[in-house]
C-alpha positions as CSV (number, residue, x, y, z in Angstrom):
1,X,0.0,0.0,0.0
2,X,1.2,3.5,-0.7
3,X,0.1,6.8,0.6
4,X,-0.4,9.6,-1.9
5,X,-0.6,13.3,-0.9
6,X,-2.5,15.9,-2.9
7,X,0.4,16.8,-5.1
8,X,0.8,13.2,-6.3
9,X,-2.9,12.7,-6.9
10,X,-3.2,16.0,-8.8
11,X,-0.6,14.6,-11.4
12,X,-3.2,12.1,-12.4
13,X,-5.8,14.8,-13.3
14,X,-3.7,17.8,-14.2
15,X,-1.1,17.3,-16.9
16,X,2.4,18.0,-15.5
17,X,5.9,17.1,-16.7
18,X,6.0,13.9,-14.6
19,X,2.3,12.9,-14.8
20,X,3.1,9.9,-17.0
21,X,5.4,8.4,-14.3
22,X,2.7,8.8,-11.7
23,X,0.0,7.3,-14.0
24,X,2.3,4.3,-14.5
25,X,2.9,3.9,-10.8
26,X,-0.8,4.2,-10.0
27,X,-1.7,1.6,-12.6
28,X,0.7,-0.9,-11.0
29,X,0.0,0.0,-7.4
30,X,-2.3,-2.6,-5.6
31,X,-3.6,0.0,-3.2
32,X,-3.3,3.7,-2.9
33,X,-4.4,5.5,0.3
34,X,-5.5,9.1,0.5
35,X,-6.4,11.1,3.5
36,X,-9.8,12.8,3.8
37,X,-8.0,16.1,3.8
38,X,-6.3,15.1,0.5
39,X,-9.6,14.5,-1.1
40,X,-10.8,18.0,-0.2
41,X,-7.5,19.6,-1.3
42,X,-7.7,17.7,-4.6
43,X,-11.2,19.1,-5.3
44,X,-9.7,22.6,-4.8
45,X,-6.8,21.9,-7.1
46,X,-9.2,20.6,-9.8
47,X,-11.5,23.5,-9.4
48,X,-8.6,25.9,-9.8
49,X,-7.3,24.0,-12.9
50,X,-10.8,24.1,-14.5
51,X,-11.0,27.9,-13.9
52,X,-7.6,28.4,-15.6
53,X,-8.8,26.5,-18.6
54,X,-12.1,28.4,-19.0
């Protein structure tokens, strides 16, 4: 099991230079744990990314 913080999770949803490496790791990880705070923070990151696009 691996624990991912918000910055690691965001790489799966917001394209960054090392996103592909994180996607590969996530695809091969049997379990990924995330804190409840991380879920809330990720929502804010995605909301901000969506606003920058529109």
